[in-house]
C-alpha positions as CSV (number, residue, x, y, z in Angstrom):
1,M,162.7,175.0,-164.0
2,T,165.0,175.6,-161.0
3,Q,164.2,174.6,-157.5
4,L,163.8,178.3,-156.6
5,Q,161.3,178.9,-159.4
6,F,159.5,175.7,-158.4
7,N,159.2,176.9,-154.8
8,E,157.9,180.3,-155.8
9,Q,155.2,178.6,-157.9
10,L,154.4,176.3,-155.0
11,N,153.9,179.3,-152.8
12,D,151.5,180.8,-155.4
13,Y,149.2,177.8,-155.0
14,S,149.1,177.7,-151.2
15,T,145.7,179.5,-151.0
16,S,144.2,177.2,-153.6
17,L,145.6,174.2,-151.7
18,K,144.2,175.4,-148.4
19,S,140.6,175.7,-149.8
20,F,141.0,172.3,-151.4
21,A,142.2,170.8,-148.1
22,L,139.2,172.3,-146.3
23,N,136.9,170.3,-148.6
24,F,138.6,167.2,-147.3
25,T,139.1,167.9,-143.6
26,K,136.3,170.4,-142.7
27,D,138.8,171.7,-140.1
28,M,141.2,174.6,-140.5
29,E,144.1,173.1,-138.4
30,D,143.8,169.7,-140.2
31,A,143.7,171.6,-143.5
32,N,146.8,173.5,-142.7
33,D,148.6,170.2,-141.8
34,L,147.4,168.7,-145.0
35,V,148.8,171.6,-147.0
36,Q,152.0,171.4,-145.2
37,D,152.4,167.7,-145.9
38,T,151.5,168.3,-149.5
39,M,154.1,171.1,-149.9
40,L,156.7,169.0,-148.1
41,K,156.1,166.1,-150.5
42,A,156.2,168.4,-153.5
43,V,159.5,169.8,-152.5
44,T,160.9,166.4,-151.6
45,Y,159.8,164.9,-155.0
46,Y,160.6,168.0,-157.0
47,S,162.8,165.9,-159.3
48,K,159.7,163.8,-160.2
49,F,157.8,166.8,-161.6
50,K,157.9,167.0,-165.3
51,E,158.2,170.6,-166.5
52,G,155.5,171.6,-168.9
53,T,152.8,169.6,-167.0
54,N,150.1,171.1,-164.8
55,L,151.7,171.9,-161.4
56,K,148.4,172.7,-159.8
57,G,147.0,169.3,-160.8
58,W,150.1,167.6,-159.6
59,L,149.8,169.3,-156.2
60,F,146.1,168.5,-155.9
61,T,146.8,164.8,-156.7
62,I,149.5,164.7,-154.0
63,M,147.1,166.3,-151.6
64,R,144.3,163.9,-152.4
65,N,146.5,160.8,-152.1
66,T,148.0,162.1,-148.8
67,F,144.5,162.6,-147.4
68,I,143.4,159.2,-148.5
69,N,146.4,157.5,-147.1
70,N,146.1,159.3,-143.8
71,Y,142.4,158.5,-143.6
72,R,143.0,154.8,-144.3
73,R,145.7,154.8,-141.6
74,L,143.3,156.4,-139.1
75,V,140.5,153.9,-139.9
76,K,142.9,151.0,-139.5
77,T,144.1,152.4,-136.2
78,N,140.5,153.0,-134.9
79,A,139.4,149.5,-136.0
80,L,142.2,148.0,-133.8
81,I,141.5,150.2,-130.7
82,T,138.2,150.3,-128.9
83,Q,137.6,153.9,-128.0
84,S,134.7,153.6,-125.6
85,E,135.0,153.3,-121.9
86,D,132.5,150.5,-121.7
87,I,133.8,147.4,-123.4
88,T,131.0,145.5,-125.0
89,Y,130.7,141.7,-124.6
90,A,131.9,141.2,-128.2
91,N,135.1,143.1,-127.5
92,L,135.7,141.5,-124.0
93,H,137.6,138.6,-125.5
94,Y,140.1,141.0,-127.0
95,S,140.6,143.0,-123.8
96,A,140.9,140.1,-121.5
97,T,144.4,139.5,-120.1
98,N,146.0,136.3,-121.2
99,N,148.3,134.1,-119.1
100,A,151.9,135.5,-119.5
101,V,153.2,132.0,-120.1
102,E,150.8,131.5,-123.0
103,S,151.9,134.8,-124.5
104,K,155.6,133.8,-124.3
105,F,154.8,130.5,-126.1
106,V,153.0,132.4,-128.9
107,L,155.8,134.9,-129.2
108,K,158.4,132.1,-129.3
109,D,156.4,130.4,-132.1
110,I,156.2,133.6,-134.1
111,N,159.9,134.1,-133.7
112,K,160.6,130.5,-134.8
113,A,158.3,131.0,-137.8
114,L,160.2,134.2,-138.8
115,E,163.6,132.5,-138.4
116,S,162.4,129.7,-140.7
117,L,162.1,132.2,-143.5
118,A,165.0,132.4,-146.0
119,P,166.7,135.8,-145.9
120,E,165.4,136.8,-149.3
121,Y,161.8,136.5,-147.9
122,Y,162.5,137.5,-144.3
123,I,164.1,141.0,-145.1
124,P,161.3,142.3,-147.4
125,F,158.6,140.9,-145.1
126,I,160.1,142.6,-142.0
127,K,160.6,145.9,-143.9
128,Y,156.9,145.8,-145.0
129,F,155.8,144.8,-141.5
130,E,157.8,147.8,-140.1
131,G,155.7,150.1,-142.4
132,F,157.9,150.6,-145.5
133,K,156.2,150.9,-148.8
134,Y,156.9,148.4,-151.6
135,H,158.8,151.0,-153.7
136,E,160.9,151.9,-150.7
137,I,161.8,148.3,-150.1
138,A,162.6,147.7,-153.8
139,E,164.9,150.8,-153.8
140,E,166.7,149.7,-150.6
141,L,167.2,146.1,-151.7
142,N,167.8,147.1,-155.3
143,I,165.3,144.6,-156.7
144,P,162.2,145.1,-158.8
145,I,158.9,146.0,-157.0
146,G,157.2,142.9,-158.4
147,T,159.9,140.8,-156.8
148,V,159.3,142.6,-153.5
149,K,155.6,141.9,-153.7
150,T,156.1,138.2,-154.5
151,R,158.6,137.7,-151.7
152,I,156.3,139.3,-149.2
153,H,153.4,137.1,-150.5
154,V,155.5,133.9,-150.2
155,A,156.7,134.9,-146.7
156,R,153.1,135.4,-145.6
157,G,152.1,132.0,-147.0
158,Q,155.0,130.3,-145.2
159,L,154.2,132.0,-141.9
160,K,150.5,131.2,-142.3
161,K,151.4,127.5,-142.7
162,Y,153.8,127.6,-139.8
163,L,151.3,129.3,-137.5
164,K,148.1,127.6,-138.7
165,N,147.3,126.2,-135.2
166,Y,146.8,129.8,-134.0
167,G,144.4,130.6,-136.9
168,A,142.1,127.8,-136.0
169,D,141.5,129.4,-132.5
170,R,140.6,132.7,-134.1
171,G,138.0,131.4,-136.6
């Protein structure tokens, strides 16, 4: 199947994708965004599609996974940010301003901890911290995905040991 034929079939499924997206989002604008993200990913990963398989099912799977990933990202963001104007007593600790000197010491310790990591652990950890996915890191560094996961895990463990004094304050 050529790229042009693929794009034509993709267009044929746009109406089905919109109604499927509305089931997830319950909002027309969000549904249109989700359809657009799905189609963009489908075109981007055209080479991964195996001819003879169910294109509609493949598109629906991409859409479902995109929606789930966006939802998780939104939940994570909302968990970190208090969105009410009145800050509750429980959240007051997190909103209080710390002494600038204390923050500089903490940042200095974090940087020292990161510098203590060997490059084979530091690079995958920083890439992951910056938001790259495991498979993207593996491709960029030309190493197996399992090695990426192991190196990130080891880096976390080393950082945790190095910064254990800060963990005691947080419970």
